[in-house]
C-alpha positions as protocol buffer text, in pm:
chain_id: "A"
residue {
  index: 1
  type: MET
  ca { x: -907 y: 376 z: -2812 }
}
residue {
  index: 2
  type: ASP
  ca { x: -829 y: 3 z: -2819 }
}
residue {
  index: 3
  type: LYS
  ca { x: -509 y: -147 z: -2969 }
}
residue {
  index: 4
  type: LEU
  ca { x: -671 y: -273 z: -3288 }
}
residue {
  index: 5
  type: GLU
  ca { x: -817 y: 79 z: -3362 }
}
residue {
  index: 6
  type: GLN
  ca { x: -488 y: 238 z: -3278 }
}
residue {
  index: 7
  type: TYR
  ca { x: -303 y: 15 z: -3521 }
}
residue {
  index: 8
  type: ARG
  ca { x: -561 y: 80 z: -3797 }
}
residue {
  index: 9
  type: ASP
  ca { x: -518 y: 454 z: -3742 }
}
residue {
  index: 10
  type: CYS
  ca { x: -134 y: 429 z: -3759 }
}
residue {
  index: 11
  type: ILE
  ca { x: -147 y: 230 z: -4083 }
}
residue {
  index: 12
  type: LYS
  ca { x: -394 y: 473 z: -4240 }
}
residue {
  index: 13
  type: GLN
  ca { x: -173 y: 766 z: -4137 }
}
residue {
  index: 14
  type: ILE
  ca { x: 129 y: 622 z: -4294 }
}
residue {
  index: 15
  type: LEU
  ca { x: -43 y: 526 z: -4624 }
}
residue {
  index: 16
  type: LYS
  ca { x: -206 y: 859 z: -4654 }
}
residue {
  index: 17
  type: LYS
  ca { x: 138 y: 1020 z: -4601 }
}
residue {
  index: 18
  type: TYR
  ca { x: 298 y: 826 z: -4886 }
}
residue {
  index: 19
  type: GLN
  ca { x: -5 y: 879 z: -5109 }
}
residue {
  index: 20
  type: GLN
  ca { x: 77 y: 1253 z: -5104 }
}
residue {
  index: 21
  type: TYR
  ca { x: 416 y: 1202 z: -5266 }
}
residue {
  index: 22
  type: THR
  ca { x: 279 y: 1150 z: -5623 }
}
residue {
  index: 23
  type: LYS
  ca { x: 322 y: 1432 z: -5867 }
}
residue {
  index: 24
  type: ALA
  ca { x: 16 y: 1657 z: -5907 }
}
residue {
  index: 25
  type: ASP
  ca { x: 37 y: 1660 z: -6291 }
}
residue {
  index: 26
  type: SER
  ca { x: 99 y: 1285 z: -6321 }
}
residue {
  index: 27
  type: ALA
  ca { x: -148 y: 1052 z: -6499 }
}
residue {
  index: 28
  type: ILE
  ca { x: -66 y: 797 z: -6223 }
}
residue {
  index: 29
  type: GLU
  ca { x: -294 y: 779 z: -5935 }
}
residue {
  index: 30
  type: ALA
  ca { x: -196 y: 670 z: -5586 }
}
residue {
  index: 31
  type: GLN
  ca { x: -480 y: 482 z: -5436 }
}
residue {
  index: 32
  type: THR
  ca { x: -523 y: 369 z: -5072 }
}
residue {
  index: 33
  type: VAL
  ca { x: -711 y: 57 z: -5001 }
}
residue {
  index: 34
  type: PHE
  ca { x: -845 y: 24 z: -4642 }
}
residue {
  index: 35
  type: ASP
  ca { x: -1014 y: -306 z: -4582 }
}
residue {
  index: 36
  type: THR
  ca { x: -1105 y: -276 z: -4212 }
}
residue {
  index: 37
  type: GLU
  ca { x: -1327 y: -578 z: -4216 }
}
residue {
  index: 38
  type: HIS
  ca { x: -1031 y: -808 z: -4293 }
}
residue {
  index: 39
  type: ASP
  ca { x: -746 y: -572 z: -4195 }
}
residue {
  index: 40
  type: HIS
  ca { x: -570 y: -541 z: -4526 }
}
residue {
  index: 41
  type: TYR
  ca { x: -417 y: -204 z: -4615 }
}
residue {
  index: 42
  type: GLN
  ca { x: -242 y: -104 z: -4934 }
}
residue {
  index: 43
  type: LEU
  ca { x: -106 y: 187 z: -5133 }
}
residue {
  index: 44
  type: VAL
  ca { x: -110 y: 112 z: -5509 }
}
residue {
  index: 45
  type: TYR
  ca { x: -13 y: 312 z: -5820 }
}
residue {
  index: 46
  type: VAL
  ca { x: -264 y: 304 z: -6105 }
}
residue {
  index: 47
  type: GLY
  ca { x: -249 y: 476 z: -6442 }
}
residue {
  index: 48
  type: TRP
  ca { x: -66 y: 531 z: -6764 }
}
residue {
  index: 49
  type: GLU
  ca { x: 281 y: 679 z: -6839 }
}
residue {
  index: 50
  type: ASN
  ca { x: 425 y: 707 z: -7185 }
}
residue {
  index: 51
  type: GLN
  ca { x: 163 y: 478 z: -7327 }
}
residue {
  index: 52
  type: ARG
  ca { x: 249 y: 205 z: -7078 }
}
residue {
  index: 53
  type: ARG
  ca { x: 16 y: 77 z: -6810 }
}
residue {
  index: 54
  type: VAL
  ca { x: 137 y: 136 z: -6457 }
}
residue {
  index: 55
  type: TYR
  ca { x: 0 y: -77 z: -6171 }
}
residue {
  index: 56
  type: GLY
  ca { x: 180 y: -179 z: -5859 }
}
residue {
  index: 57
  type: CYS
  ca { x: 166 y: -219 z: -5492 }
}
residue {
  index: 58
  type: VAL
  ca { x: 389 y: 32 z: -5305 }
}
residue {
  index: 59
  type: LEU
  ca { x: 296 y: -60 z: -4951 }
}
residue {
  index: 60
  type: HIS
  ca { x: 96 y: -353 z: -4811 }
}
residue {
  index: 61
  type: LEU
  ca { x: 27 y: -397 z: -4439 }
}
residue {
  index: 62
  type: ASP
  ca { x: -203 y: -636 z: -4261 }
}
residue {
  index: 63
  type: ILE
  ca { x: -318 y: -676 z: -3909 }
}
residue {
  index: 64
  type: LYS
  ca { x: -310 y: -1037 z: -3788 }
}
residue {
  index: 65
  type: ASN
  ca { x: -343 y: -1166 z: -3433 }
}
residue {
  index: 66
  type: GLN
  ca { x: -314 y: -806 z: -3293 }
}
residue {
  index: 67
  type: LYS
  ca { x: 18 y: -752 z: -3472 }
}
residue {
  index: 68
  type: ILE
  ca { x: 101 y: -537 z: -3779 }
}
residue {
  index: 69
  type: TRP
  ca { x: 255 y: -735 z: -4065 }
}
residue {
  index: 70
  type: ILE
  ca { x: 458 y: -535 z: -4317 }
}
residue {
  index: 71
  type: GLN
  ca { x: 395 y: -761 z: -4622 }
}
residue {
  index: 72
  type: HIS
  ca { x: 560 y: -528 z: -4888 }
}
residue {
  index: 73
  type: ASN
  ca { x: 753 y: -206 z: -4866 }
}
residue {
  index: 74
  type: GLY
  ca { x: 836 y: -59 z: -5210 }
}
residue {
  index: 75
  type: THR
  ca { x: 962 y: 260 z: -5057 }
}
residue {
  index: 76
  type: GLU
  ca { x: 1310 y: 352 z: -4939 }
}
residue {
  index: 77
  type: ALA
  ca { x: 1161 y: 444 z: -4599 }
}
residue {
  index: 78
  type: ASN
  ca { x: 1176 y: 226 z: -4295 }
}
residue {
  index: 79
  type: ILE
  ca { x: 807 y: 174 z: -4229 }
}
residue {
  index: 80
  type: ALA
  ca { x: 876 y: -21 z: -3916 }
}
residue {
  index: 81
  type: ASP
  ca { x: 1050 y: 264 z: -3756 }
}
residue {
  index: 82
  type: GLU
  ca { x: 763 y: 499 z: -3858 }
}
residue {
  index: 83
  type: LEU
  ca { x: 518 y: 267 z: -3683 }
}
residue {
  index: 84
  type: ILE
  ca { x: 739 y: 271 z: -3370 }
}
residue {
  index: 85
  type: ASP
  ca { x: 734 y: 652 z: -3380 }
}
residue {
  index: 86
  type: LEU
  ca { x: 355 y: 631 z: -3378 }
}
residue {
  index: 87
  type: GLY
  ca { x: 360 y: 416 z: -3065 }
}
residue {
  index: 88
  type: VAL
  ca { x: 348 y: 60 z: -3200 }
}
residue {
  index: 89
  type: SER
  ca { x: 574 y: -181 z: -3003 }
}
residue {
  index: 90
  type: LYS
  ca { x: 847 y: -368 z: -3189 }
}
residue {
  index: 91
  type: THR
  ca { x: 697 y: -686 z: -3049 }
}
residue {
  index: 92
  type: ASP
  ca { x: 378 y: -609 z: -3238 }
}
residue {
  index: 93
  type: ILE
  ca { x: 554 y: -556 z: -3582 }
}
residue {
  index: 94
  type: VAL
  ca { x: 620 y: -847 z: -3815 }
}
residue {
  index: 95
  type: LEU
  ca { x: 850 y: -800 z: -4113 }
}
residue {
  index: 96
  type: GLY
  ca { x: 645 y: -1034 z: -4338 }
}
residue {
  index: 97
  type: PHE
  ca { x: 869 y: -973 z: -4640 }
}
residue {
  index: 98
  type: HIS
  ca { x: 1133 y: -1173 z: -4450 }
}
residue {
  index: 99
  type: SER
  ca { x: 1127 y: -1544 z: -4428 }
}
residue {
  index: 100
  type: PRO
  ca { x: 1026 y: -1682 z: -4080 }
}
residue {
  index: 101
  type: TYR
  ca { x: 1382 y: -1800 z: -4035 }
}
residue {
  index: 102
  type: LYS
  ca { x: 1525 y: -1456 z: -4096 }
}
residue {
  index: 103
  type: ARG
  ca { x: 1276 y: -1282 z: -3866 }
}
residue {
  index: 104
  type: GLN
  ca { x: 1423 y: -1441 z: -3551 }
}
residue {
  index: 105
  type: PHE
  ca { x: 1740 y: -1236 z: -3610 }
}
residue {
  index: 106
  type: THR
  ca { x: 1560 y: -897 z: -3610 }
}
residue {
  index: 107
  type: ASP
  ca { x: 1436 y: -693 z: -3310 }
}
residue {
  index: 108
  type: PHE
  ca { x: 1077 y: -744 z: -3432 }
}
residue {
  index: 109
  type: ALA
  ca { x: 813 y: -1009 z: -3387 }
}
residue {
  index: 110
  type: VAL
  ca { x: 861 y: -1344 z: -3555 }
}
residue {
  index: 111
  type: SER
  ca { x: 489 y: -1394 z: -3617 }
}
């Protein structure tokens, strides 16, 4: 398996894992969005709760230039560490939610 396919599989595995954490009796649906043509991947919540609309992105990851960009992490988990556990190198993970200036002080890729 080439690197790009491996990274796609890692991202899908993580998003599917977090999709399972929604309550079975909830009117809120956890939807995974896998755009493998443009390499955009998201987990979003959609539904209604107490007569209020619920919509929001929980996780958003992209693949750009052979690197995984964590664009948004609305969980308490360290998604970067989960990617590392799945075999992704720190040098191939970009913490996109940090400014480029801040990224240089992490152990991860700057861009």
